C-alpha positions in Angstrom: 71.3 97.7 63.8 72.0 99.9 66.8 70.0 100.0 70.0 68.5 103.4 70.9 68.7 102.7 74.6 72.1 101.1 75.2 72.5 99.4 78.5 74.7 101.3 80.9 76.9 99.2 83.2 78.3 101.0 86.2 81.5 99.4 87.4 81.4 101.4 90.7 79.1 103.9 92.3 80.7 107.4 92.0 79.8 108.2 95.6 81.6 105.1 96.8 84.6 105.8 94.7 84.7 109.5 95.8 84.7 108.4 99.4 88.1 106.7 98.8 89.7 109.3 96.6 89.0 112.6 94.8 91.0 115.3 93.0 91.1 118.9 93.9 93.4 120.9 91.6 96.8 119.2 91.6 96.1 117.3 94.9 94.8 113.7 95.0 93.1 113.0 98.3 93.1 109.4 99.4 91.1 108.0 102.3 93.0 106.0 105.0 91.4 102.8 103.6 93.5 103.1 100.4 96.9 101.5 100.5 99.9 103.6 99.6 100.6 100.9 97.0 97.7 102.4 95.0 99.6 105.7 94.5 101.7 104.6 91.5 98.7 102.8 90.0 96.6 106.0 90.3 99.3 108.1 88.8 99.6 105.7 85.9 95.9 105.7 85.3 95.5 109.5 85.6 98.7 110.1 83.5 99.7 112.8 86.0 101.8 113.3 89.1 99.7 114.6 92.0 100.4 115.9 95.4 99.0 113.0 97.5 97.1 113.9 100.7 95.8 111.2 103.0 92.7 112.2 105.0 90.2 110.7 107.4 86.6 110.4 106.6 84.5 112.4 109.1 87.1 112.7 112.0 85.5 113.4 115.4 87.0 114.8 118.6 87.1 112.0 121.2 86.6 114.5 124.0 83.4 116.4 122.9 82.3 114.4 119.9 82.3 117.4 117.6 83.8 117.2 114.0 87.4 118.1 113.8 88.6 121.0 111.6 91.4 120.7 109.0 94.6 122.2 110.4 97.3 121.9 107.7 99.3 119.1 106.2 102.2 117.1 107.6 104.9 116.1 105.1 105.8 112.4 105.0 108.3 110.6 102.8 106.9 107.3 101.8 109.5 104.5 101.2 112.1 107.3 101.3 111.3 108.2 97.7 107.8 109.7 97.4 106.6 112.7 99.3 103.0 112.4 100.5 101.1 114.5 103.0 98.9 113.6 105.9 96.0 115.8 106.9 96.2 117.4 110.4 93.1 118.1 112.4 92.2 120.1 115.5 89.2 120.6 117.7 88.1 124.2 118.1 86.6 123.5 121.5 89.6 121.7 123.1 93.4 121.6 122.6 93.1 118.3 120.8 95.2 117.7 117.7 95.4 114.7 115.4 97.2 113.7 112.3 95.9 111.1 109.8 97.3 107.7 110.8 98.5 105.2 108.2 99.5 102.6 110.7 97.5 99.8 108.9 100.0 100.2 106.0 103.1 101.8 107.6 104.6 101.0 111.0 104.9 103.8 113.5 108.2 105.7 113.3 109.0 104.1 109.9 108.9 105.3 106.3 108.5 102.0 104.6 105.3 100.2 104.0 104.8 96.9 105.7 104.7 95.2 102.4 108.2 96.5 101.6 109.5 95.4 105.0 108.1 91.9 104.6 110.2 91.5 101.4 113.4 91.1 103.4 111.9 88.3 105.4 110.4 86.7 102.2 113.9 86.6 100.6 115.2 84.7 103.7 112.5 82.0 103.3 113.7 81.3 99.7 117.5 81.3 100.2 120.2 82.8 102.3 121.5 86.2 101.2 123.2 89.1 103.0 121.1 92.0 104.3 123.0 94.2 101.9 122.0 92.0 98.9 118.4 91.9 100.1 118.3 95.7 100.4 119.9 96.1 97.0 117.4 93.8 95.4 114.4 95.6 97.1 115.9 98.9 96.0 116.2 97.7 92.4 112.6 96.4 92.2 110.8 99.2 94.0 113.1 102.1 93.2 113.7 103.0 96.8 116.7 103.6 99.0 116.5 100.9 101.7 119.7 100.4 103.7 121.0 97.0 104.9 120.3 98.1 108.5 116.6 98.6 107.6 116.5 95.2 106.0 117.9 93.7 109.1 115.6 95.6 111.5 112.6 94.8 109.3 113.4 91.1 109.3 114.1 90.8 113.0 110.9 92.7 113.8 108.8 90.4 111.7 110.5 87.0 112.2 108.6 86.0 115.4 105.3 86.7 113.8 106.3 84.8 110.7 107.6 81.8 112.8 104.3 81.7 114.8 102.3 81.7 111.6 104.4 78.9 110.1 104.3 76.9 113.3 100.5 77.0 113.3 100.4 76.1 109.6 102.6 73.0 110.2 100.5 72.0 113.2 97.3 72.1 111.1 99.1 70.0 108.4 100.1 67.4 111.1 96.6 67.2 112.4 95.2 66.8 108.9 97.7 64.0 108.2 96.8 62.2 111.5 93.1 62.4 110.7 93.7 60.9 107.2 95.6 57.9 108.6 
């Protein structure tokens, strides 16, 4: 027996989904809230390779408060193996220019995502290996071209933050043990 009115289950509201990404021809537009790690997943799901364009949702001029106009694309090589584009904007009333920022996922003046950069540090917490071996392993896993210098720079830039985090974790454990005794 089949039901005439089958229940429809919506996984996600289309408007919500479209605010994060949408396709226009051979371009896949991603909001700045979407991690670059989503790009290979999206291409796998869609079974196509798209020109990836990151954009900001409703950018506004900080000087006059008017909406910014699109003003071309800036080429960016993500992890030194995938070309993506960042939307550029300009204000028609002022000489204000802005490019879509991905600093929540990619450090300024760097091509590698923060997640990739943290891998070098994570390998050091497991066992000792040279920076070249770390870089080779990261390159093998993620199909990128990271140099040993980048592995070294990434690790030294993140080590203080990691040590502070671990120190706080150990302090909390010590307090917990003292309270239990």
